[in-house]
Every structure is written in C-alpha cells, then in structure tokens.
C-alpha positions in Angstrom: -4.8 -18.4 5.0 -5.3 -16.7 8.3 -8.6 -17.6 10.1 -10.6 -14.9 11.8 -12.9 -15.4 14.8 -16.4 -16.8 14.4 -18.4 -13.7 15.3 -16.5 -11.6 12.9 -16.6 -14.3 10.2 -20.4 -14.5 10.5 -20.8 -10.7 10.3 -18.5 -10.5 7.4 -20.3 -13.4 5.6 -23.6 -11.6 6.0 -22.2 -8.3 4.7 -20.4 -10.1 1.9 -23.6 -11.8 0.7 -25.5 -8.5 0.8 -22.7 -6.7 -1.0 -22.6 -9.4 -3.7 -26.3 -8.8 -4.2 -25.4 -5.1 -4.9 -26.1 -3.5 -1.6 -23.8 -0.5 -1.5 -24.2 0.0 2.3 -23.1 -3.5 3.0 -20.0 -3.0 0.8 -19.2 0.2 2.6 -19.5 -1.5 6.0 -17.3 -4.3 4.8 -14.4 -2.1 3.6 -14.7 0.9 5.9 -12.4 -0.6 8.7 -9.7 -1.1 6.1 -9.7 2.3 4.4 -6.8 3.8 6.5 -4.6 0.8 5.9 -5.5 1.0 2.1 -4.4 4.7 2.1 -1.1 3.9 3.9 -0.3 1.1 1.5 -1.3 3.3 -1.6 0.8 6.2 -0.3 3.9 4.0 0.3 3.6 2.0 -3.0 3.5 5.1 -5.2 3.0 8.8 -5.2 1.2 10.5 -2.3 -0.6 12.5 -5.0 -2.1 9.2 -6.5 -2.9 7.6 -3.2 -6.6 8.6 -3.2 -7.0 7.6 -6.8 -5.4 4.2 -6.1 -7.8 3.6 -3.2 -10.8 4.6 -5.2 -9.8 2.4 -8.1 -9.0 -0.5 -5.7 -12.4 -0.1 -4.1 -14.0 -0.2 -7.6 -12.1 -3.3 -8.5 -12.9 -4.9 -5.1 -16.6 -4.3 -5.6 -16.5 -5.8 -9.1 -14.5 -8.8 -8.0 -16.2 -9.5 -4.7 -16.9 -13.0 -5.8 -13.1 -13.7 -5.9 -12.8 -13.0 -2.1 -12.5 -16.1 0.0 -14.7 -15.7 3.0 -13.0 -16.6 6.3 -9.7 -15.0 5.3 -8.6 -11.5 6.2 -10.4 -9.0 3.9 -7.6 -6.5 4.7 -5.1 -8.8 3.0 -7.2 -9.2 -0.1 -7.8 -5.4 -0.3 -4.1 -4.6 0.3 -3.1 -6.9 -2.6 -5.5 -5.0 -4.9 -4.2 -1.7 -3.7 -0.6 -2.8 -4.1 -1.2 -3.9 -7.8 -3.2 -0.8 -8.6 -0.6 1.6 -7.1 2.2 0.0 -9.2 0.1 0.4 -12.3 -0.9 4.1 -11.6 2.7 5.0 -10.5 4.1 3.7 -13.8 1.6 5.9 -15.7 2.4 8.9 -13.5 6.1 8.4 -14.0 5.7 8.3 -17.8 3.5 11.4 -17.8 5.8 13.3 -15.5 8.8 12.5 -17.7 7.0 13.7 -20.8 5.8 16.9 -19.0 9.2 17.6 -17.6 10.8 17.9 -21.0 8.0 20.3 -22.1 7.7 22.5 -19.0 10.1 24.9 -17.4 11.0 24.4 -13.8 10.1 27.0 -11.2 11.4 27.5 -7.7 9.5 26.7 -4.6 8.8 29.4 -2.1 11.1 29.5 0.9 9.9 27.5 3.9 11.2 27.0 7.5 14.3 24.9 7.8 12.5 22.1 9.8 9.9 21.8 7.1 12.5 21.5 4.4 14.5 18.9 6.3 11.3 16.9 6.9 10.3 17.1 3.3 13.8 16.1 2.2 13.8 13.2 4.7 10.4 12.1 3.4 11.5 12.2 -0.2 14.7 10.2 0.7 12.6 7.5 2.4 10.2 7.4 -0.6 13.1 7.2 -3.0 14.8 4.5 -0.9 11.6 2.5 -0.9 11.2 3.0 -4.7 14.8 1.8 -5.3 14.1 -1.6 -3.7 13.1 -4.5 -6.0 9.3 -4.5 -6.4 8.5 -7.7 -4.5 10.8 -6.6 -1.6 9.2 -3.2 -1.5 5.7 -4.6 -1.5 6.5 -7.1 1.2 8.0 -4.4 3.5 5.1 -2.0 2.9 2.5 -4.7 3.5 4.3 -5.7 6.7 4.9 -2.2 8.2 2.1 0.0 6.7 -0.6 -2.6 6.5 0.5 -4.4 9.6 0.0 -7.7 7.8 1.3 -11.0 9.1 3.9 -12.9 7.1 1.2 -15.5 6.2 -1.1 -12.7 4.9 1.8 -11.1 2.9 2.6 -14.5 1.4 -1.0 -14.9 0.3 -1.1 -11.4 -1.1 2.2 -11.8 -3.0 1.5 -15.4 -4.0 4.8 -16.7 -2.4 5.9 -18.6 0.7 5.9 -17.2 4.2 9.6 -17.9 4.6 10.2 -15.9 1.4 8.2 -13.0 2.8 10.4 -13.0 5.9 13.5 -12.8 3.8 12.1 -10.1 1.6 11.2 -7.9 4.6 14.5 -8.6 6.3 16.4 -7.6 3.1 14.2 -4.5 2.6 14.9 -3.3 6.2 18.6 -4.0 5.8 18.8 -2.0 2.6 16.7 0.9 4.0 18.9 1.1 7.1 22.0 1.2 5.0 20.6 3.8 2.6 19.1 6.0 5.3 21.8 5.5 8.0 22.6 9.3 8.2 18.9 10.1 8.8 18.7 7.4 11.5 21.8 8.7 13.3 20.3 12.3 13.3 17.2 11.1 15.1 19.1 9.3 18.0 
C-alpha cells in the first residue's frame, strides 16, 4: 500500500464517509480527479468504443463496493483495478458479438481519407493490436504503469502480485512492443 499525505487523507476520509452514506455529490468529488486516468486505462484495455461504457460501469461498481476501499491507499489504484477488470469483461463480450455480426453482415469500404490520417489510424490499430497480443497480466501491468501512471507498488496491489513481478511484467511488455512496432518507432526518429 502506498500512503498519501495527511491533508489529502483527511479530505478523502470525509468524502468517503459521506459517499458511503449515499451522498452522490461526495462520491462525484471523490472520483472526479481520477476520471481521465480511468478513461485512458479503459481505452487501452479494450476497445475505444467501449471505453465510456467501461468507465460508467466501473463507477457503478465502485459506488456499490465503496466499503471495500481501504482508506489511506490511493483511490486511483483501486479504481484502475476495477476499470481493468471491467474492460476485459466488456471486450470479451464485444469480441464475441463482433465475430457473430461479421459472419452475418457484408463488409463496406470506408471513404477515402488523407494519407496522414490513414497512416495514423493504421499505426494506432497496430499499437492496439500489439497491446492485445500481450499476455493479459503483462498488458494490464503496462497499461496501468504508462496510462494510469501508477507506481509498481500500486500495480502490484491492483494485480494482486509482487512489486518485483510487476517490474518484470512491464519490462517484458515494453520489450515485446518495441520488437513488434520497431518499424513505427524507426519512422518517427
């Protein structure tokens, strides 16, 4: 667990107590500073299309399980873990649905776009595919490290593993991504 400063801890404890009593405004104040991180993690963990749904469902789960949160630890870590699990679940459902629909629907061509936009979209798709090709725990550790800016201790807590294991997971993820995307990296130098 990573401690937070006393003033922030006191404010968070007050908001947490009020939110646990059902005050929506307190819950909103508690999670608002973490929303952009939650969106980034949701976006990286699954489909960009599902990111808002993931965040909404994660907020609902967080509000229902507020009593599980350990005051004094980073709320962002706890929320990122919920987002991470929810994104995996919703992505699986989306994948199954898309596979069923793909067999039933005909494919259409996209309208022509400027070359830079196409290259950017292709690069983005390659990065997303490379992330998705990583083993799940490795992908989650890397996303929590780089998109959620979590420390290794916080990642270890979120993934229920050791800090040393998180360091190895992130290292291996970066190594695999560099290898998979080496041509993109050399284009941008």
